[in-house]
N, C-alpha and C positions, 0 to 999 in steps of 0.2 A: 571461356575466360576459366582460368585456376584461381588459386589465390598464390598471392606471394610469399615466400616465406621469408621471415625478417624485416617483415614490415609492420607497421602498426595498424596490422589490417582487423577491421571486424567481420566476423561471416554472422549474417543470419538464417539460421537452421528453419524449411519450412519445410512442411509436407502441407499435402490437404488437411482440412480440418481446424487451421489454425486461426486464432483472431487477427481482424485485419488492424484494428485501434493498436494494437501495441507493437507490432510490424509498423506503420507508420510514426508511431513516436522512436522507437529506435532508429528508423529509416531519416527522420528531420534531423536527427541530433549527429548520429555516425557519418551519414548520407549524404547532406548538405556540402560545398565546397565553402569550407571557413577557412582557408590557407591564408587568407589576405588579414584574419583578426588580428587587430595591434596585440603586442604583444607576446605575439605565439611561437614559442620557443623550439617548438617541435611539429614537424609537418603534421598536419589533419589524416585523419584515418582514411585508411582506403577498403571501403564497404566491398563485400561481394555477397550478395543474394542467392544462397545453397539451397540443391531440394532436388527433386524431380522437376519436370518439365513437362508441360505447364503444371501450376500448382494453382487450385482453385481455394482461395479464402473466402467465403460467403458469398456474394455474388461477383468477387472480383475475380481475376483470371491472371495468372504473373507468370512472366516466365524468368527462369532464374538466372544467375551468370555462371553457375556451376553447379557441382552435384556433391552430394552428402559429403561423398569421399573426399572432400576438399575441406572439410573440419577440421582436421586434424593441424592443417598448416596455418591456419589463422592462432592469432595472438588472443584475439577475445572471439569467443561464440557467444552468440545471444538468442535464447529459443524463445520468442516469444508468446503467447498463452495461448492455451489449447481448448477447443472450442465446446468440447464435448468429453468432459471428465468422467463419464459412465462409458466411454470408448478407450480402451486400451490404444496407447501412441503406435505407431506402426514400428514395427523391429527394426527397420533400416536408421529410421532417427535415432532411436535411442541407442542402437550402435553406433551409431557415427557421433552422438554426443559423446558416448562413452570412450570413444576412441581421440577424440579430441583431449577430453580431459585427462587420457594416459597418456596423451602427447606431451602435458603441459600448459594447454592452454585453460585461460582465465573462462571459465563457464559461466554466465548469466542465465536468470530465468526472468521473466515479466508476468507479471498474473498467474495461471494455469499451467503457465509453462514448466511452475517448479514439478507437476506430477510427470514429465518428461526425464527431468531430472532424477526424480523419487526411483521411479522405471530403468534408469540406468543405474542405480545403485550408488551415485556421487553425492547423495543426501545423509547415506546412513552413520549417523554418529553425530550428524551438525545440526546447526539451528537453521531452521529454515521459517519461510513465510509463503502465504498465498494469499490469494481472494480474500477477505473473512469470510463470505460464505462458505467456501469450499475447503474449511483449515481443517475440520471435524473429519471429512474424508480423507486429506491426507493422512492425518495423523492415522487414522483406523486401516488404512489401506497398506501404512507403510511404517510400523511401529518405531522401527529403527529409527528414525528421523524426528527430532524434537521440535515441534510444531510451535512456533511461534506466532497465534493470531492478533495481538495487539501491536504490532510493528508496520511501517511502511516499508520497511528493507532491511535485509539480515546481511553484514560482509563477512564471510568466512575470511577473506584473501583470495584465493583462487576458484573459491563459490559462489556465489552472490545468489539470493531470492528477492522478488519485490511483491507487495500485495497489488490488489486490484490497478484498474486502471492510472488512475493520476499518479501513484506509487510508481509506475513505470517509468514514465519521467523523471520520477525523482534518483529512481536509480542509476541512468542512464546520463545526469547531471553528475552523480556521486563518481561515477568513473570517469568523466572527462574530469572532476576535481582530482583524482588521484592521478589523472596520466598527464594534465596540463595546469595544473593549482588554481584554486579556488577562485582570481581574478578570470582569467576565461572561462572559467565554470558562470561566473558572475554574468558575462559579459553575452554566451551562448543564453543564458536562459532569460535577458531582457531581451535578445532578438525573437524568442519564441514567447514574450509575454506572459512568464510565470516565473512562480517565485525563485529565489535562487537557492536559497537551500531549506530543506527542511531534513532532520536527522532522522536516522533509519529507525531510533528508536523513539519517534514521537507515534503516538496511537493511530491508527487507523481511525479515521474521526466517525466513529460508530458507535450511537447512543444507543440507550434502550427506550425508544421513543412509546406515544399512547399506543395501542394495538388500532391496526387500519379498521376492525369489523366493530361496530358498536355493541354487538348484543352478548356482549360477556357479563359478569355478575358484577364487573369493577368499570362499568362504562360511566358512570355519573362520578365516580368516584376521582379517575386520575385526573380530571380534567377540571376538578373542584381542588384538589392537590397541587397540581400546575401555577393555579392562579394563586397561591399562597405559599410560592416558594422562601417568597422571604421574612418566613414565621416559624418557630421551632415546634414544627411537626412532630407527632410521637407514632408509633404502631397506636396506639389508644385512642389517637386524633381521628387517625385512618379507620382504626375499629368502629370506633361511635359513630361516624359520620357514615359507615357502610351499614350498620344496624347490625354486625357481626361479633362473634367475639376474636380476639388478637388473634388464636390457632387459627380460627378457621379463615380472617385472613389471611393468615400466611402462607395456608394453601393453595386459597383464589391467586395470588400473588404470584406465585410460584408455577399455577398453571395456565395464566394468563401472558404476564411478562417473563419469563424464566428466572426470576430472581426473587430477593426478600422485600418486604416492604422499605427497611432504611436503604438498601441498595440501590432500589429502585429511586429513590428520594435523592441521592444522592447522585446518582446518573442527571438526573436532571437540573439538582442543581449547577451540576458541572457543564451540561449541555446550556444551559441560561446565561452562565457566566461566560461559556466561548461566545455566544451572541451577542453580548455587551462588550467584550472586549472586541469584538470585529466592529461591531454598528457605532461604538460612544468611545468616548473620552475620558470617560468615567474614572478616575483613579481605584487601584486596587481593592483598599479601603470601601470606597462606594460600591461596589459590587459585589466586595465579600457581604454587609450588608442587604445588598439588596437579592441577594442568593439567599438568605437563611445561613451563612458561614459564619458569621457574627465578627470575625477580623481576619485580616490581609492573611497573619501567618497561618490559621487555620486553611483560607481556600487554598493557599502558595501548596501548603503539604497533601491534600486531599488531591488537586488541580495537576502537580507535577505527578504524582503518582499514577493518577487515571491516563491523562493523556501523555506525558512523559515529558512534558516539557514545562516549563514556570509559565506563567501567566503572561508577566512580561515577554514573555521571547514568542509566543501562542501570537500576541498581537502584533509587535513586530513582524511578523512572520506575513500576516493579511495586512497588515499595510505596503510591505512593500508588493506583495501582490496586484494591490490597488493601484499605489504609485504607478507602474509598470503599465497599466492601460491606458494609461493620460495621455 
């Protein structure tokens, strides 16, 4: 089977060592027969799985439809996650993705698939993202790439990258939205029982939790502070509780949490605000007071800067997701 030039074709670029979850997400969105969707103005996608035969993905074995040499004939090429970022992706995959980009294809990576795009040189000079746990590695290995660890996906027009697993779905729906409009994208999201739209600039919902191990110097202090987020805690309050000087407390926070006491407190307040927005109908004013922000204005400012969307938008997103499951 070959990719049909001139059609709305999506090609999944595969080799051994890729992640099956991201592959399945893309296949479900672009490979399902949705030609009967109400309001669909253009034909649905013609999906081709391209790679050497057969391809091994974890415990799964897959027979591709076409070879990697067919990628340049596709309108859109999607590169799923690369399982082991410490192993360089195969040259044949990198060369094929680069050739597709040079031929004018739209290239999208899901999760750690960004490492393949970076190896192909097509992220140089561009803003990009990947799973938050690997953004430092991506930036260190490819210094010409502007790595953003705090977003769900980045759209550079012809080159797009997404963060971790759930964000792969967000990027796929974003592509549908670009190609078919928001109404069709929302219909697809409803069929898949996922939130219809999470903006790319929205943060990867990663906060600074209490460390898993309980043998660190702040083991008693951190839970104590979390129970008192509604209070105006200061560094001096924390230091006094930990029986440390403020300077020593700061060093311990850096070692244990990777951030300062005040930034850690802010992260915990935002995290608690997220929980209340998801689980309660409390007003933003009430939530601001409950998490020690004082006013709704203060909460909105810090929440928007940290999460990337206002509290009300965040709440609507999760309510939409919850309504889809009913």
